[in-house]
C-alpha positions as CSV (number, residue, x, y, z in Angstrom):
1,M,-29.8,10.9,-10.3
2,S,-27.1,8.7,-10.6
3,K,-27.0,6.0,-13.6
4,E,-25.0,2.8,-14.5
5,V,-22.4,3.5,-16.9
6,Q,-21.3,0.4,-19.3
7,I,-17.7,0.0,-19.8
8,D,-15.3,-2.0,-22.1
9,L,-13.2,-4.0,-19.6
10,P,-16.0,-4.9,-16.5
11,N,-13.6,-8.1,-15.8
12,R,-9.8,-7.7,-16.2
13,K,-6.3,-8.3,-15.4
14,E,-4.2,-5.3,-14.2
15,L,-0.5,-4.9,-14.4
16,R,1.6,-1.9,-13.6
17,Y,5.1,-1.1,-14.6
18,I,7.8,2.0,-13.8
19,V,8.8,3.5,-17.2
20,P,11.4,6.1,-17.3
21,N,11.8,5.9,-21.0
22,S,8.5,5.9,-22.2
23,E,9.4,6.7,-26.0
24,G,11.7,4.0,-26.5
25,I,9.3,1.3,-25.1
26,M,6.3,2.7,-26.9
27,A,8.5,2.9,-30.4
28,K,9.1,-0.9,-30.1
29,L,5.3,-1.5,-29.4
30,D,4.0,0.8,-32.0
31,P,4.0,-1.3,-35.0
32,Y,1.3,-3.6,-33.0
33,I,-0.7,-0.8,-31.2
34,Q,-3.2,1.7,-32.3
35,K,-4.0,4.9,-30.3
36,K,-7.5,5.4,-28.9
37,N,-9.8,8.3,-27.2
38,F,-12.0,7.8,-24.6
39,S,-12.4,11.9,-24.0
40,H,-11.1,14.7,-25.9
41,N,-9.6,15.8,-22.6
42,E,-6.4,14.0,-21.6
43,I,-6.1,15.3,-18.3
44,V,-7.4,12.6,-15.5
45,Q,-8.6,13.7,-12.2
46,T,-9.6,10.8,-9.4
47,I,-10.5,11.2,-6.3
48,Y,-10.2,8.2,-3.8
49,F,-12.8,7.2,-1.1
50,N,-12.0,6.4,2.4
51,N,-11.5,7.8,6.2
52,D,-9.0,9.1,8.4
53,N,-9.6,4.9,10.4
54,H,-8.5,3.8,6.7
55,D,-11.5,1.3,6.8
56,V,-11.9,0.6,3.4
57,P,-10.1,-3.0,2.6
58,F,-7.6,-3.9,0.6
59,S,-9.4,-5.4,-2.0
60,L,-12.0,-2.6,-2.9
61,S,-11.1,0.6,-4.9
62,L,-13.7,3.6,-4.7
63,K,-12.9,6.5,-7.2
64,A,-14.6,9.1,-8.8
65,R,-13.2,10.3,-11.8
66,R,-13.8,13.0,-14.7
67,Y,-11.6,14.3,-17.6
68,L,-10.0,17.8,-17.9
69,P,-8.9,20.0,-20.5
70,D,-5.8,21.1,-18.4
71,Y,-4.3,20.8,-14.4
72,T,-6.4,22.6,-12.2
73,E,-4.6,24.9,-9.9
74,K,-6.9,24.2,-7.0
75,I,-8.6,20.4,-6.6
76,I,-11.9,21.9,-4.4
77,L,-15.2,19.5,-3.9
78,N,-17.8,20.9,-5.9
79,H,-21.0,19.2,-7.4
80,E,-20.1,18.3,-10.7
81,Q,-20.7,15.2,-12.7
82,Y,-18.3,12.1,-12.3
83,F,-17.9,8.8,-13.1
84,L,-17.8,6.3,-9.7
85,D,-15.6,2.8,-10.5
86,I,-16.0,0.5,-7.8
87,K,-13.5,-1.9,-8.3
88,Q,-12.9,-5.4,-6.3
89,G,-11.2,-8.0,-6.5
90,Q,-7.4,-9.9,-5.5
91,G,-4.1,-9.4,-6.4
92,T,-4.3,-8.7,-10.3
93,D,-7.7,-9.9,-10.9
94,K,-10.2,-7.1,-10.8
95,Q,-14.3,-6.3,-11.5
96,K,-15.2,-3.0,-12.2
97,V,-18.6,-1.3,-12.2
98,R,-19.2,2.6,-13.3
99,L,-21.9,4.9,-12.0
100,E,-22.3,8.3,-12.8
101,G,-23.5,11.3,-10.8
102,N,-22.6,14.3,-9.3
103,L,-19.9,14.2,-6.6
104,E,-22.6,14.4,-3.2
105,E,-24.8,11.6,-4.9
106,L,-21.8,9.3,-5.3
107,T,-20.5,9.9,-2.2
108,N,-24.0,8.9,-0.6
109,I,-24.2,6.0,-2.7
110,I,-20.8,4.9,-1.4
111,N,-21.8,5.3,2.1
112,Q,-25.0,3.3,2.0
113,K,-23.4,0.5,-0.4
114,F,-20.2,0.3,2.1
115,N,-20.5,0.4,5.6
116,F,-17.3,-0.5,7.7
117,S,-17.5,1.6,10.7
118,K,-19.3,4.4,12.1
119,T,-17.0,6.7,10.3
120,P,-18.3,7.9,6.9
121,L,-16.3,7.4,4.0
122,R,-15.9,10.5,2.2
123,P,-13.3,11.7,-0.7
124,F,-10.0,11.6,0.7
125,I,-6.9,12.0,-1.6
126,A,-7.1,13.2,-5.1
127,I,-4.6,12.8,-8.5
128,E,-4.4,14.4,-11.6
129,Y,-2.1,13.0,-14.5
130,C,-2.3,12.7,-18.1
131,R,-3.1,10.0,-19.3
132,H,-2.7,8.2,-23.1
133,H,-4.5,5.0,-24.3
134,W,-3.8,2.4,-26.9
135,T,-5.0,-1.0,-27.9
136,P,-3.6,-3.6,-30.0
137,I,-4.7,-3.6,-33.4
138,N,-7.8,-5.2,-33.9
139,N,-8.2,-6.0,-30.5
140,E,-10.5,-4.1,-28.1
141,N,-10.1,-6.8,-25.1
142,I,-6.4,-5.4,-24.2
143,R,-5.8,-1.4,-23.3
144,L,-2.4,0.1,-22.6
145,T,-2.4,3.6,-20.7
146,L,0.4,5.6,-19.7
147,D,0.3,8.2,-17.2
148,N,2.7,10.7,-16.6
149,D,3.3,14.3,-14.7
150,L,1.2,12.8,-11.8
151,R,-0.1,15.2,-8.8
152,Y,-1.0,13.9,-5.5
153,Y,-3.6,15.5,-3.2
154,Y,-5.3,15.0,0.1
155,F,-8.7,16.2,1.5
156,P,-8.5,16.9,5.6
157,L,-11.3,16.0,7.8
158,G,-13.7,19.2,7.1
159,K,-12.0,20.7,4.2
160,Q,-13.2,21.5,0.9
161,E,-9.7,22.6,-0.8
162,A,-7.2,19.7,-1.4
163,V,-3.5,20.2,0.1
164,A,-0.8,19.2,-2.6
165,I,1.2,16.2,-0.9
166,G,3.1,14.6,-3.7
167,R,4.2,14.5,-7.5
168,E,5.8,12.0,-9.7
169,S,7.3,13.4,-12.8
170,S,10.5,12.2,-13.3
171,Y,8.9,8.9,-15.0
172,N,6.2,7.3,-16.3
173,R,3.5,4.6,-15.4
174,L,2.6,1.8,-18.2
175,E,-0.3,-0.1,-17.1
176,I,-2.0,-2.7,-19.2
177,K,-5.5,-4.2,-18.7
178,I,-6.4,-7.6,-19.9
179,S,-9.9,-8.9,-20.4
180,E,-9.1,-11.9,-22.8
181,P,-5.8,-13.4,-23.6
182,D,-4.3,-12.5,-26.8
183,I,-1.4,-15.1,-26.4
184,Q,0.4,-13.6,-29.6
185,F,0.3,-9.6,-28.6
186,L,1.0,-10.7,-25.1
187,N,4.3,-12.3,-25.8
188,I,5.3,-9.4,-27.6
189,F,4.7,-7.3,-24.8
190,D,6.4,-9.6,-22.2
191,K,9.5,-9.8,-24.6
192,T,9.8,-5.9,-24.8
193,I,9.0,-5.2,-20.6
194,K,12.0,-7.4,-20.2
195,E,14.3,-6.3,-22.8
196,D,13.5,-2.6,-21.6
197,G,14.3,-4.1,-17.7
198,L,10.5,-3.0,-16.4
199,F,10.0,-3.2,-12.9
200,P,6.7,-3.5,-11.5
201,I,5.5,-0.6,-9.5
202,V,2.2,0.0,-7.3
203,S,-0.9,1.4,-7.7
204,K,-1.4,5.0,-7.9
205,K,-3.9,4.9,-5.0
206,F,-1.1,3.3,-3.1
207,T,1.2,5.7,-4.2
208,G,-0.9,8.5,-2.9
209,Y,-1.2,7.0,0.3
210,F,2.6,7.0,0.8
211,F,2.7,10.6,0.0
212,L,0.0,11.4,2.5
213,S,1.8,9.2,5.2
214,Q,4.7,11.7,4.6
215,Y,2.7,14.8,5.0
216,Q,1.4,13.4,8.1
217,T,4.7,12.7,9.5
218,S,5.9,16.1,8.6
219,L,3.1,17.4,11.2
220,S,4.8,16.2,13.9
221,S,7.9,17.5,15.1
222,K,8.9,14.5,17.3
223,A,11.3,11.6,16.0
224,F,11.1,8.0,17.7
225,V,14.8,7.1,19.2
226,K,15.2,3.2,19.0
227,E,16.8,2.1,22.0
228,L,17.8,-1.6,20.6
229,K,19.0,-0.4,17.3
230,G,19.8,-3.2,14.6
231,Y,17.3,-5.6,16.0
232,E,13.5,-6.2,15.1
233,I,11.1,-7.1,17.8
234,E,7.6,-8.2,17.1
235,S,5.0,-10.8,17.2
236,K,3.3,-11.9,14.3
237,I,-0.5,-13.1,14.3
238,E,-1.8,-14.6,11.3
239,A,-5.8,-13.6,10.2
240,E,-8.5,-14.4,7.7
241,S,-9.1,-11.4,6.0
242,D,-8.4,-7.9,6.5
243,I,-12.1,-7.2,7.0
244,I,-11.1,-7.4,10.5
245,F,-8.8,-4.4,10.6
246,P,-11.8,-1.9,11.8
247,R,-12.8,-3.6,15.2
248,I,-9.0,-4.5,16.2
249,R,-8.2,-0.7,16.2
250,D,-11.2,0.0,17.6
251,F,-10.5,-2.7,20.4
252,C,-7.2,-0.9,20.7
253,V,-8.5,2.6,21.3
254,N,-11.4,1.5,23.5
255,S,-9.9,-1.4,25.4
256,L,-6.4,-1.9,25.5
257,E,-5.4,-1.3,29.4
258,N,-2.2,1.3,30.2
259,F,-2.2,1.8,26.3
260,E,-3.5,4.4,24.1
261,I,-3.4,6.1,20.7
262,P,-0.7,8.8,20.8
263,K,-2.3,12.2,21.0
264,H,0.4,13.7,18.6
265,F,-0.3,11.0,16.3
266,P,-3.3,9.7,16.1
267,Y,-3.2,8.8,12.3
268,V,-3.7,5.4,10.2
269,F,-1.5,4.7,7.6
270,D,-2.3,2.7,4.1
271,G,0.7,1.5,1.5
272,A,1.8,-1.2,-0.5
273,T,5.2,-2.1,-2.0
274,I,6.5,-4.9,-4.3
275,N,8.9,-7.2,-2.2
276,R,11.4,-8.8,-4.0
277,Y,13.6,-11.9,-2.3
278,Y,17.2,-12.1,-4.2
279,R,20.2,-14.3,-3.3
280,N,23.3,-13.0,-4.1
281,D,26.2,-15.7,-3.2
282,D,24.8,-17.4,0.3
283,N,22.9,-14.5,1.9
284,I,19.0,-13.9,0.7
285,F,18.1,-10.1,1.2
286,K,14.8,-8.3,0.6
287,A,14.1,-5.6,-2.3
288,M,11.5,-3.3,-1.3
289,L,10.3,-1.5,-4.4
290,K,9.3,2.1,-4.1
291,R,8.6,4.0,-6.9
292,D,11.9,4.5,-8.9
293,F,14.4,2.8,-6.3
294,A,14.6,0.2,-4.0
295,E,14.9,0.0,-0.3
296,I,17.8,-3.0,0.6
297,V,16.6,-5.0,3.9
298,R,18.5,-7.9,5.3
299,K,17.7,-9.8,8.2
300,S,19.2,-12.9,10.5
301,D,17.5,-15.9,11.3
302,I,14.5,-15.4,13.8
303,E,14.8,-16.4,17.3
304,I,11.6,-17.1,19.2
305,I,11.5,-15.1,22.7
306,K,9.8,-16.6,25.7
307,D,7.0,-14.7,27.0
308,E,5.3,-15.1,30.0
309,F,1.8,-16.0,28.3
310,N,3.8,-18.9,26.1
311,L,2.9,-17.3,22.8
312,N,5.6,-19.0,21.0
313,C,5.3,-16.1,18.1
314,V,7.4,-13.0,20.1
315,T,10.5,-12.8,17.9
316,K,13.8,-10.7,17.3
317,R,16.1,-10.4,14.8
318,L,19.3,-8.9,13.4
319,E,17.8,-6.1,10.8
320,T,19.6,-3.9,8.4
321,K,17.6,-1.5,6.5
322,G,18.1,2.2,5.0
323,Q,20.0,1.2,2.0
324,E,18.3,2.7,-1.3
325,V,19.4,1.6,-4.7
326,P,18.3,2.2,-8.2
327,L,16.4,0.0,-9.9
328,D,18.8,-0.9,-12.0
329,S,21.6,-1.3,-9.6
330,Y,24.3,-3.9,-10.0
331,L,23.1,-5.3,-6.7
332,L,19.3,-6.4,-8.0
333,S,21.0,-7.6,-11.6
334,S,23.9,-9.7,-10.3
335,S,21.7,-11.1,-8.0
336,V,19.2,-14.1,-8.3
337,L,15.4,-13.8,-8.0
338,Q,14.2,-15.9,-5.9
339,S,10.6,-14.9,-5.3
340,E,8.0,-11.8,-5.3
341,L,5.1,-10.5,-3.2
342,L,2.9,-7.5,-3.4
343,R,2.5,-6.3,0.3
344,M,-0.3,-4.1,1.1
345,R,-0.3,-2.3,4.7
346,K,-2.6,-0.7,7.7
347,A,-0.6,0.6,10.6
348,F,-1.5,2.5,13.6
349,W,0.6,3.2,16.9
350,V,-0.2,2.7,20.3
351,V,1.7,4.3,23.3
352,N,2.2,2.6,26.9
353,I,0.8,5.3,29.0
354,Q,3.7,4.9,31.6
355,T,7.1,4.0,29.9
356,Q,6.0,6.3,26.3
357,K,7.4,3.1,24.3
358,F,5.5,2.9,21.1
359,Y,4.4,-0.1,19.2
360,H,2.8,-0.2,15.5
361,I,0.0,-2.2,14.9
362,T,0.3,-3.3,11.7
363,F,-2.0,-5.6,9.0
364,D,-0.9,-6.9,6.1
365,Q,-1.9,-8.5,2.9
366,C,0.6,-10.5,0.9
367,V,-0.4,-11.4,-2.6
368,A,2.0,-13.8,-5.0
369,N,0.4,-15.6,-7.5
370,Q,-3.0,-15.0,-6.7
371,N,-2.7,-16.3,-3.0
372,S,-2.9,-14.3,-0.1
373,L,-1.5,-14.1,3.3
374,Y,-2.8,-12.0,6.3
375,Q,-1.0,-10.8,9.0
376,L,-1.0,-8.8,11.9
377,E,2.0,-7.8,13.6
378,V,2.9,-5.9,16.7
379,E,6.4,-4.6,16.3
380,Y,8.5,-2.2,18.7
381,S,8.9,1.5,17.2
382,G,10.9,3.8,19.9
383,T,10.7,6.2,22.1
384,Y,10.8,10.1,22.8
385,L,13.6,10.9,24.8
386,S,14.0,14.3,26.7
387,D,17.5,16.0,26.5
388,N,18.4,14.9,30.4
389,Q,16.4,11.4,30.2
390,Q,18.9,8.4,30.3
391,L,18.3,5.1,28.6
392,L,17.9,1.9,30.4
393,S,20.1,-1.1,30.5
394,K,19.9,-3.0,26.9
395,E,18.6,-6.3,28.9
396,L,16.2,-4.1,31.1
397,T,14.7,-2.1,27.6
398,E,14.3,-5.5,25.8
399,Q,12.3,-7.3,28.6
400,K,10.1,-4.3,28.9
401,I,9.3,-4.4,25.1
402,I,8.8,-7.8,24.9
403,T,6.6,-7.5,27.9
404,D,4.4,-5.2,26.1
405,I,4.6,-7.2,23.1
406,A,3.2,-10.2,24.6
407,Y,0.5,-8.2,26.3
408,I,-1.0,-6.7,23.6
409,T,-0.9,-9.9,21.4
410,N,-2.5,-12.1,23.9
411,E,-5.0,-9.4,24.4
412,L,-6.0,-9.6,20.5
413,L,-5.7,-13.3,20.6
414,N,-8.2,-13.5,23.3
415,N,-10.8,-11.3,21.8
416,F,-10.8,-12.2,18.3
417,S,-11.1,-15.7,17.2
418,E,-10.3,-15.2,13.8
419,L,-6.6,-14.9,14.6
420,K,-3.8,-17.4,15.8
421,P,-0.2,-17.1,16.4
422,S,2.4,-17.4,14.0
423,I,5.9,-17.2,13.3
424,L,5.9,-17.6,9.5
425,T,7.8,-15.0,7.6
426,K,6.8,-13.3,4.2
427,Q,9.9,-14.6,3.0
428,E,9.0,-18.4,3.1
429,W,5.7,-18.0,2.8
430,S,6.4,-16.3,-1.1
431,A,9.2,-19.0,-1.8
432,G,6.8,-22.1,-1.0
433,I,4.4,-20.5,-3.6
434,Y,6.1,-18.5,-6.1
């Protein structure tokens, strides 16, 4: 039988950093911290629960954890004992409850407690890594953890054995959990972080979802061709919460006329990036922090496109992306940081059955200074071209795309009262509250 386990930091603030050189920063912190062992085993195996529709909300983390003497050759679902951590919260503030039981018991508890759709939750992705713990000297209300050699896995539906999907081995992750502030130590920690130029990093869970999206994409041999290169055409819709996401996907699966979920690409992608907006001379650009590099994105001002429903939320703008720079690049160090947000995103694809044009429908939660912005976007992804297929003119192609986006957007607005049209960009939103 499962039982609740007392934990030391049930309410905490969590911050995460990428650390290329862990020896240097830990040496600087060494006079102020002491090692703490929670287990004789330093290899942590963590299993996150979800389903193929990714119904678990952004604010909820469901994971089973156990401590091992070494990495496992194969991760296979079994009935061994785990700790179940149920963690909820917005932004950096989290509340955590821990239970203990075998994996089957804990899976049943999760599905009894959390029912987001008809699809049950299951062990979904797994991560194994080596972890070390420290606390400030004479202070148990703050904990530092250093994770290295992270190995990511995925449990395909109906399979007991996990598939390897990714690895982080060229850098470490430093996390700080704060239950009660210690101003003196936190000032020392912040100074050390800034001196070493450490950048924030998304959670291991979202990194696992990134590796999963790469793995699932590799299962499809087809690649999209975007006819209107260099342009972003999309609609923006504001929402109240991401709890609505399962209903939106269900509506698109069952009620969106002339569209369907692609049979060869039925996936829902889940992930997160840290978006930083920099000013360089008179230009603002976005740096999407992705582990140990940043993808640079530049966009023009938006142009509102007229559509048959007069939605006033279908937009077009120039977009340049794909440039990747290291985090210590001159581009970032020489530019002025304007604002920063954490963007969490779920996405799935629909295709126009007649034209075979594909659109991704994404649901974002952006968090900055504990404020949240929920947005739904319908954006053109591209098409698949055969060798003898001729492209339409730019004008006709653009009109067909606008018609499709407006139709999907209008259907969503008419069927979900929680949604409303918007043209607010993430950069504008973050700048207003940063």
